[in-house]
MDAnalysis code that builds the backbone (N, CA, C; Angstrom):
import MDAnalysis as mda
import numpy as np

u = mda.Universe.empty(501, n_residues=167, atom_resindex=np.repeat(np.arange(167), 3), trajectory=True)
u.add_TopologyAttr("name", ["N", "CA", "C"] * 167)
u.add_TopologyAttr("resid", np.arange(1, 168))
u.add_TopologyAttr("resname", ["MET", "THR", "LEU", "ASN", "SER", "ASN", "THR", "ARG", "GLU", "LYS", "LEU", "GLN", "PRO", "SER", "LEU", "LEU", "ASP", "ARG", "LEU", "ILE", "ASP", "ASP", "ASN", "PRO", "GLU", "GLN", "LEU", "ASN", "GLU", "SER", "ARG", "TYR", "LYS", "ARG", "ILE", "MET", "ASN", "ILE", "SER", "LYS", "LEU", "ARG", "ASP", "CYS", "VAL", "ILE", "ARG", "ASP", "ILE", "SER", "HIS", "LEU", "LEU", "ASN", "THR", "HIS", "HIS", "MET", "GLU", "GLY", "ASN", "THR", "ASP", "ILE", "ASP", "ASN", "TYR", "SER", "GLU", "VAL", "SER", "SER", "SER", "VAL", "VAL", "ASN", "TYR", "GLY", "ILE", "SER", "GLY", "LEU", "THR", "GLY", "PHE", "SER", "LEU", "HIS", "ASN", "ILE", "ASP", "ILE", "HIS", "GLU", "ALA", "GLU", "ARG", "GLN", "ILE", "ARG", "GLN", "ALA", "ILE", "ILE", "ASN", "PHE", "GLU", "PRO", "ARG", "ILE", "LEU", "LYS", "HIS", "THR", "LEU", "LYS", "VAL", "ASN", "MET", "THR", "ARG", "ASP", "THR", "GLU", "LYS", "SER", "SER", "ASN", "HIS", "ALA", "MET", "VAL", "PHE", "LYS", "ILE", "GLU", "GLY", "GLN", "ILE", "TRP", "ALA", "ILE", "PRO", "ILE", "PRO", "LEU", "MET", "LEU", "MET", "LEU", "LYS", "THR", "GLU", "ILE", "ASP", "LEU", "GLU", "THR", "GLY", "SER", "VAL", "ASN", "VAL", "VAL", "GLN", "THR", "ASN"])
u.atoms.positions = np.array([
    [121.245, 155.164, 115.542],
    [121.606, 154.552, 116.480],
    [121.473, 155.075, 117.881],
    [120.948, 154.314, 118.888],
    [120.945, 154.773, 119.949],
    [121.826, 154.724, 120.969],
    [122.323, 155.791, 121.656],
    [123.623, 155.620, 122.631],
    [123.125, 155.695, 124.091],
    [122.975, 154.516, 124.682],
    [123.068, 154.431, 125.962],
    [123.585, 155.058, 127.150],
    [123.534, 155.251, 128.237],
    [124.612, 156.078, 129.059],
    [125.868, 155.225, 129.197],
    [126.018, 154.058, 128.992],
    [127.502, 153.475, 129.259],
    [128.587, 153.798, 128.151],
    [127.793, 154.212, 126.447],
    [128.771, 154.101, 125.441],
    [128.897, 155.950, 125.260],
    [127.542, 156.390, 126.134],
    [127.925, 158.108, 125.743],
    [129.051, 158.740, 126.239],
    [129.607, 158.357, 127.094],
    [131.037, 159.334, 127.223],
    [131.968, 158.485, 127.462],
    [132.168, 157.356, 126.806],
    [133.264, 156.373, 126.329],
    [134.069, 157.247, 124.951],
    [134.825, 158.005, 125.262],
    [136.073, 158.202, 123.908],
    [137.309, 157.838, 124.067],
    [137.950, 157.878, 122.609],
    [139.006, 157.282, 122.992],
    [140.343, 158.240, 122.707],
    [141.169, 158.175, 123.444],
    [142.139, 158.952, 123.699],
    [142.598, 159.476, 122.284],
    [143.860, 160.321, 122.582],
    [144.365, 160.998, 121.173],
    [145.916, 159.818, 121.019],
    [146.060, 159.687, 119.887],
    [147.177, 158.594, 119.420],
    [148.426, 158.849, 120.814],
    [148.723, 160.146, 120.833],
    [149.765, 160.413, 121.774],
    [149.637, 159.947, 123.184],
    [148.448, 160.155, 123.619],
    [147.909, 159.579, 125.173],
    [147.815, 158.256, 124.743],
    [147.701, 157.652, 123.744],
    [147.633, 155.903, 124.176],
    [148.901, 155.331, 123.811],
    [149.747, 156.496, 123.238],
    [151.219, 155.902, 123.144],
    [152.059, 155.881, 124.243],
    [151.753, 156.915, 124.926],
    [152.160, 157.266, 126.389],
    [152.271, 156.021, 127.381],
    [153.061, 155.490, 127.967],
    [153.007, 153.838, 128.936],
    [153.298, 154.574, 130.172],
    [152.104, 154.779, 131.222],
    [152.627, 155.297, 132.657],
    [152.626, 153.993, 133.439],
    [152.578, 153.107, 132.906],
    [153.219, 151.670, 133.694],
    [153.618, 150.753, 132.848],
    [154.859, 150.858, 132.397],
    [155.606, 150.163, 131.411],
    [155.778, 148.641, 132.287],
    [156.060, 148.306, 133.315],
    [155.811, 147.309, 134.062],
    [154.551, 146.150, 133.764],
    [153.373, 146.962, 133.547],
    [152.378, 146.495, 133.742],
    [152.003, 146.000, 132.319],
    [151.754, 144.637, 131.951],
    [151.989, 144.187, 130.322],
    [150.645, 144.204, 129.628],
    [149.398, 143.956, 130.731],
    [147.932, 144.051, 130.126],
    [147.452, 145.701, 130.725],
    [146.785, 146.565, 129.651],
    [146.197, 147.501, 130.217],
    [144.931, 147.450, 130.027],
    [143.986, 147.714, 131.393],
    [142.568, 147.497, 131.412],
    [141.801, 148.484, 130.640],
    [140.600, 148.051, 130.342],
    [139.669, 148.855, 129.376],
    [139.364, 150.330, 129.908],
    [139.477, 150.202, 130.569],
    [139.261, 152.080, 131.612],
    [140.333, 152.607, 130.880],
    [141.633, 152.125, 130.608],
    [142.693, 152.922, 130.478],
    [142.381, 153.289, 129.137],
    [141.669, 152.812, 128.385],
    [141.887, 152.691, 127.021],
    [140.435, 153.814, 126.213],
    [139.610, 154.090, 127.173],
    [138.630, 154.826, 127.161],
    [138.888, 156.346, 127.774],
    [137.878, 157.430, 127.675],
    [138.177, 158.385, 128.298],
    [136.515, 159.012, 128.246],
    [135.919, 159.744, 129.366],
    [134.732, 160.695, 129.445],
    [135.015, 161.951, 128.937],
    [133.959, 162.488, 128.833],
    [133.946, 163.737, 128.344],
    [135.019, 165.017, 129.308],
    [134.848, 164.691, 130.626],
    [135.742, 165.696, 131.418],
    [137.215, 165.711, 130.949],
    [137.483, 164.395, 131.006],
    [139.183, 163.936, 130.539],
    [139.424, 164.557, 129.313],
    [138.588, 164.076, 128.255],
    [138.801, 164.617, 126.926],
    [138.820, 166.216, 126.512],
    [138.064, 166.993, 127.615],
    [138.154, 168.767, 127.581],
    [139.798, 168.777, 128.262],
    [140.030, 167.998, 129.338],
    [141.170, 168.680, 130.126],
    [142.368, 168.157, 128.556],
    [142.440, 167.248, 128.209],
    [143.532, 166.628, 127.637],
    [143.733, 167.767, 126.035],
    [142.449, 168.505, 125.515],
    [142.540, 169.131, 124.698],
    [143.404, 170.809, 124.979],
    [142.665, 171.179, 126.146],
    [143.350, 172.374, 126.973],
    [144.945, 171.830, 126.890],
    [145.075, 170.684, 127.702],
    [146.902, 170.353, 127.731],
    [147.564, 170.617, 126.333],
    [146.786, 169.851, 125.467],
    [147.264, 169.979, 123.794],
    [147.424, 171.579, 123.246],
    [146.443, 172.109, 123.394],
    [146.370, 173.639, 123.113],
    [147.233, 174.185, 124.008],
    [147.404, 174.166, 125.125],
    [148.671, 174.895, 125.776],
    [149.793, 174.268, 125.190],
    [150.117, 173.174, 125.301],
    [151.481, 172.850, 124.449],
    [151.717, 173.584, 122.875],
    [150.660, 173.456, 122.147],
    [150.798, 174.310, 121.003],
    [151.231, 175.817, 121.345],
    [150.260, 176.543, 121.859],
    [150.743, 177.863, 121.805],
    [151.723, 177.793, 122.632],
    [152.149, 177.311, 123.372],
    [153.852, 177.426, 124.021],
    [155.057, 177.001, 123.061],
    [154.896, 176.614, 122.002],
    [155.765, 176.452, 121.229],
    [156.002, 177.206, 120.073],
    [157.560, 177.771, 119.365],
    [157.164, 178.581, 118.679],
    [157.712, 177.738, 117.618],
    [156.905, 177.948, 116.022],
    [157.301, 177.374, 115.051],
    [158.359, 177.695, 114.177],
    [158.737, 177.169, 113.103],
    [159.953, 177.659, 112.409],
    [160.031, 178.317, 111.226],
    [158.765, 178.937, 111.014],
    [158.292, 179.817, 110.045],
    [159.051, 181.270, 109.964],
    [159.181, 181.651, 111.014],
    [159.340, 182.663, 111.167],
    [161.034, 182.763, 111.381],
    [161.596, 181.793, 111.392],
    [163.340, 181.704, 111.200],
    [163.896, 180.738, 109.862],
    [163.012, 180.531, 109.239],
    [163.386, 179.711, 108.126],
    [162.419, 179.936, 107.282],
    [162.933, 180.184, 105.774],
    [162.335, 180.869, 104.488],
    [161.602, 179.238, 104.043],
    [160.317, 179.521, 104.195],
    [159.542, 178.287, 103.852],
    [158.211, 178.475, 102.640],
    [158.586, 179.257, 102.022],
    [157.993, 179.998, 101.039],
    [157.933, 179.233, 100.038],
    [158.736, 178.446, 99.562],
    [159.058, 177.448, 98.325],
    [158.271, 175.952, 98.649],
    [157.893, 175.891, 99.979],
    [157.550, 174.138, 100.604],
    [155.893, 174.913, 101.209],
    [154.738, 174.875, 100.223],
    [153.735, 175.149, 100.718],
    [152.802, 174.672, 101.674],
    [153.462, 173.357, 101.809],
    [152.705, 172.259, 102.590],
    [153.450, 172.346, 104.220],
    [154.326, 172.841, 103.967],
    [155.425, 172.659, 105.269],
    [154.706, 173.781, 106.423],
    [154.148, 174.600, 105.982],
    [153.631, 175.755, 106.944],
    [152.320, 174.774, 107.735],
    [151.789, 174.039, 106.989],
    [150.095, 173.633, 108.088],
    [150.815, 171.965, 108.305],
    [152.169, 171.464, 108.091],
    [152.582, 170.502, 108.498],
    [153.109, 170.395, 109.953],
    [153.499, 169.402, 110.635],
    [154.228, 168.968, 111.956],
    [155.340, 169.682, 111.935],
    [156.392, 169.779, 110.913],
    [156.989, 170.342, 111.063],
    [157.579, 171.868, 111.322],
    [156.070, 172.867, 111.190],
    [155.785, 173.944, 111.639],
    [154.833, 173.922, 112.776],
    [154.904, 173.094, 113.589],
    [153.658, 173.189, 115.157],
    [154.480, 174.300, 115.602],
    [153.054, 175.067, 115.984],
    [153.454, 176.135, 116.932],
    [152.738, 176.939, 116.809],
    [153.375, 178.434, 116.853],
    [152.782, 180.063, 116.850],
    [154.574, 180.918, 116.593],
    [154.008, 182.198, 116.129],
    [155.329, 182.841, 116.111],
    [155.900, 183.076, 117.693],
    [156.934, 183.551, 117.749],
    [157.342, 183.533, 118.648],
    [157.081, 185.374, 119.170],
    [156.512, 185.354, 120.502],
    [156.199, 187.113, 120.293],
    [156.834, 187.754, 121.449],
    [157.943, 186.797, 121.885],
    [159.075, 187.346, 123.554],
    [159.389, 188.612, 122.694],
    [159.345, 189.599, 123.748],
    [160.321, 190.933, 123.226],
    [159.476, 191.653, 122.638],
    [158.563, 191.773, 122.096],
    [157.619, 192.657, 121.850],
    [156.519, 193.618, 122.280],
    [156.088, 194.759, 122.522],
    [155.360, 195.458, 123.159],
    [154.444, 195.228, 122.204],
    [153.210, 195.545, 122.916],
    [151.307, 195.418, 122.420],
    [151.226, 196.155, 121.306],
    [152.043, 197.513, 121.146],
    [152.146, 198.073, 120.183],
    [152.679, 197.809, 119.160],
    [153.552, 197.090, 119.219],
    [153.817, 196.379, 118.139],
    [153.541, 195.269, 117.310],
    [152.522, 194.863, 117.892],
    [151.755, 193.321, 117.580],
    [150.651, 193.770, 116.451],
    [150.687, 193.362, 115.177],
    [149.341, 193.163, 114.775],
    [148.534, 192.472, 115.397],
    [147.193, 192.943, 115.953],
    [146.175, 191.995, 116.826],
    [145.502, 191.083, 116.161],
    [145.021, 191.335, 114.920],
    [144.465, 190.821, 113.849],
    [145.268, 189.694, 113.356],
    [146.264, 189.735, 112.950],
    [147.711, 188.717, 112.518],
    [147.737, 187.704, 113.522],
    [147.806, 188.161, 114.788],
    [148.267, 187.380, 116.248],
    [146.999, 186.304, 116.251],
    [145.492, 186.983, 116.210],
    [144.433, 186.078, 116.269],
    [144.660, 185.187, 115.222],
    [144.492, 185.576, 113.971],
    [144.562, 184.736, 112.853],
    [145.701, 183.326, 112.828],
    [146.833, 183.895, 113.546],
    [148.036, 182.672, 113.735],
    [147.414, 181.740, 114.535],
    [147.096, 182.086, 115.977],
    [146.302, 181.450, 116.713],
    [145.215, 180.206, 116.339],
    [144.526, 180.979, 115.469],
    [143.218, 180.387, 115.075],
    [143.487, 179.054, 114.264],
    [144.650, 179.561, 113.150],
    [145.322, 178.785, 112.257],
    [146.087, 177.552, 113.113],
    [146.734, 177.891, 113.941],
    [147.638, 176.830, 114.380],
    [146.710, 175.865, 115.197],
    [145.437, 176.385, 115.594],
    [144.250, 175.400, 116.393],
    [143.943, 174.677, 115.411],
    [143.410, 175.167, 114.404],
    [142.819, 174.316, 112.973],
    [143.851, 173.526, 112.814],
    [145.450, 173.687, 112.090],
    [146.048, 172.639, 111.688],
    [146.272, 171.383, 113.027],
    [146.785, 171.966, 113.729],
    [146.974, 170.842, 114.897],
    [146.411, 170.434, 116.050],
    [144.880, 170.861, 115.976],
    [143.812, 170.323, 117.081],
    [142.703, 170.085, 116.212],
    [142.850, 169.010, 115.491],
    [141.929, 168.413, 114.850],
    [140.280, 167.832, 115.757],
    [140.527, 167.791, 116.961],
    [139.570, 167.825, 118.195],
    [138.833, 168.492, 117.792],
    [138.568, 170.064, 117.811],
    [138.462, 171.219, 117.746],
    [137.538, 171.243, 116.326],
    [136.125, 172.021, 116.479],
    [135.463, 171.875, 114.953],
    [135.969, 173.002, 114.713],
    [136.590, 173.351, 113.568],
    [137.269, 174.435, 112.813],
    [136.036, 175.542, 112.525],
    [134.951, 175.173, 112.471],
    [133.768, 176.028, 111.754],
    [132.872, 177.019, 113.368],
    [133.493, 176.327, 114.233],
    [133.220, 176.919, 115.492],
    [133.986, 177.675, 116.298],
    [135.282, 177.553, 115.859],
    [136.344, 178.261, 116.550],
    [136.301, 179.753, 116.326],
    [136.547, 180.412, 117.519],
    [136.441, 182.093, 117.441],
    [137.770, 182.548, 118.288],
    [138.516, 183.372, 118.151],
    [139.713, 183.228, 118.856],
    [139.761, 185.029, 118.724],
    [139.580, 185.679, 119.404],
    [139.345, 187.305, 119.810],
    [140.254, 187.656, 120.829],
    [140.942, 188.712, 120.881],
    [141.922, 189.484, 122.159],
    [141.015, 190.083, 122.815],
    [141.367, 190.013, 124.001],
    [140.272, 190.845, 125.011],
    [141.035, 191.732, 125.608],
    [140.152, 192.772, 126.226],
    [140.573, 193.922, 127.078],
    [140.688, 193.568, 128.746],
    [141.214, 192.770, 128.979],
    [141.217, 192.106, 130.204],
    [142.180, 193.063, 130.997],
    [141.827, 194.064, 131.767],
    [142.608, 195.346, 132.411],
    [143.301, 194.919, 133.496],
    [143.281, 193.689, 133.846],
    [143.627, 193.313, 134.849],
    [144.817, 192.236, 134.799],
    [145.184, 191.679, 133.402],
    [146.024, 191.106, 132.964],
    [146.743, 191.881, 131.427],
    [145.775, 192.412, 130.823],
    [146.520, 193.262, 129.739],
    [147.278, 194.197, 130.220],
    [148.599, 194.514, 129.240],
    [149.376, 195.512, 129.591],
    [150.328, 196.040, 128.586],
    [151.208, 196.181, 128.497],
    [152.250, 196.784, 127.364],
    [152.939, 195.600, 126.849],
    [152.753, 194.420, 127.937],
    [153.774, 193.262, 127.974],
    [153.376, 191.886, 128.047],
    [151.616, 191.910, 128.224],
    [150.800, 190.845, 128.356],
    [149.509, 190.879, 127.131],
    [149.208, 189.820, 126.929],
    [148.252, 190.031, 125.531],
    [147.433, 188.835, 126.300],
    [146.212, 189.034, 126.271],
    [144.822, 188.205, 126.673],
    [143.910, 187.738, 125.827],
    [143.775, 186.506, 125.044],
    [142.655, 185.658, 123.943],
    [141.947, 185.426, 124.766],
    [140.617, 185.181, 124.009],
    [139.388, 184.160, 124.540],
    [139.691, 183.630, 123.351],
    [139.612, 182.092, 123.538],
    [139.663, 181.421, 122.425],
    [137.838, 180.290, 122.778],
    [137.036, 180.034, 121.895],
    [136.019, 179.562, 121.998],
    [135.921, 178.614, 120.824],
    [135.254, 177.590, 120.831],
    [134.915, 176.519, 120.042],
    [134.236, 175.200, 120.544],
    [133.968, 174.632, 119.586],
    [133.213, 172.796, 120.074],
    [134.151, 171.979, 119.910],
    [134.393, 171.325, 120.815],
    [135.351, 169.656, 120.613],
    [134.372, 168.559, 120.311],
    [134.595, 168.127, 119.421],
    [133.915, 167.013, 118.513],
    [133.835, 166.006, 119.789],
    [132.487, 165.457, 119.953],
    [132.148, 164.612, 120.905],
    [130.900, 163.997, 120.493],
    [130.311, 162.715, 121.098],
    [129.378, 162.122, 121.063],
    [128.355, 161.825, 122.404],
    [127.196, 162.370, 122.160],
    [126.190, 162.256, 121.341],
    [126.167, 164.018, 120.318],
    [126.763, 164.678, 121.138],
    [127.146, 166.196, 120.436],
    [128.198, 167.076, 121.288],
    [128.288, 168.008, 120.326],
    [129.888, 168.699, 120.652],
    [129.855, 169.343, 122.061],
    [131.061, 169.575, 122.171],
    [131.100, 169.939, 123.904],
    [131.710, 171.292, 123.571],
    [131.509, 172.406, 124.546],
    [131.567, 173.860, 124.158],
    [132.868, 173.982, 124.914],
    [133.937, 174.609, 124.524],
    [134.947, 175.384, 125.161],
    [135.382, 176.264, 124.894],
    [135.619, 177.548, 126.402],
    [135.866, 178.074, 126.267],
    [137.202, 178.683, 127.045],
    [138.181, 179.492, 126.270],
    [139.389, 179.266, 127.215],
    [139.873, 180.608, 127.464],
    [140.644, 181.076, 127.774],
    [141.584, 182.419, 128.604],
    [142.236, 182.141, 128.458],
    [143.566, 182.615, 127.298],
    [144.560, 182.557, 127.118],
    [145.454, 183.795, 127.129],
    [146.691, 183.817, 128.158],
    [147.491, 184.752, 128.350],
    [148.781, 184.932, 128.156],
    [149.261, 185.462, 127.383],
    [150.604, 185.647, 126.381],
    [151.287, 186.596, 127.103],
    [152.471, 186.192, 128.074],
    [153.379, 187.167, 128.491],
    [154.290, 187.571, 127.388],
    [154.373, 188.877, 127.239],
    [155.161, 188.972, 126.004],
    [156.731, 189.471, 126.139],
    [157.247, 189.470, 127.502],
    [158.178, 189.632, 128.069],
    [159.214, 188.018, 128.129],
    [158.398, 187.097, 128.407],
    [158.603, 185.672, 128.656],
    [158.498, 184.689, 127.626],
    [157.580, 184.798, 126.455],
    [156.851, 184.279, 126.098],
    [155.815, 183.097, 126.160],
    [155.812, 182.783, 127.515],
    [155.055, 182.077, 127.843],
    [153.265, 181.989, 127.516],
    [152.638, 180.987, 127.466],
    [151.506, 181.043, 127.473],
    [150.958, 180.182, 128.492],
    [149.714, 180.877, 129.052],
    [149.041, 180.390, 130.121],
    [147.457, 179.959, 129.241],
    [147.013, 178.685, 129.583],
    [145.380, 178.469, 129.180],
    [144.681, 178.099, 130.153],
    [143.438, 178.654, 130.387],
    [142.653, 178.425, 131.495],
    [141.126, 178.072, 131.228],
    [140.532, 177.395, 131.474],
    [139.402, 177.023, 131.179],
    [138.520, 177.881, 131.545],
    [137.706, 178.760, 131.131],
    [136.175, 179.807, 131.630],
    [134.667, 179.140, 131.555],
    [134.802, 178.013, 131.327],
    [133.234, 177.644, 131.397],
    [133.248, 176.406, 132.140],
])
């Protein structure tokens, strides 16, 4: 199948984006509102990853060992809370693994075999109270996947996560 320039950048928004009604008084939605281009897709993925990483899951507060499916279900959306820890008390490899697993579980637009999460030594932002991660992967798109490169700063004092695009 050959894609012409009109269909090349027309992608369907996520279910959540389709359910949100910005104009409830307008009864008919234009076709333009039901599709998105690659730039908008990237923005939505970044927004959703930011929401994911700024949400603390229940796994640390509740014993879910007897319920194997709960850890990857929406009930456990988010990552472990890191508030109050210092960089010296955190297992970096475990933090990288948790972030990667959360993205695999809850952001299906990222091709999981392309996803990499690594802590970086950003001397400007890293300290005993902050961690910086580089997140790389490809977003599923037609005709080819879209590269995504993010810088993710986690403030260990407040628990807030800032996600910014680097490519």
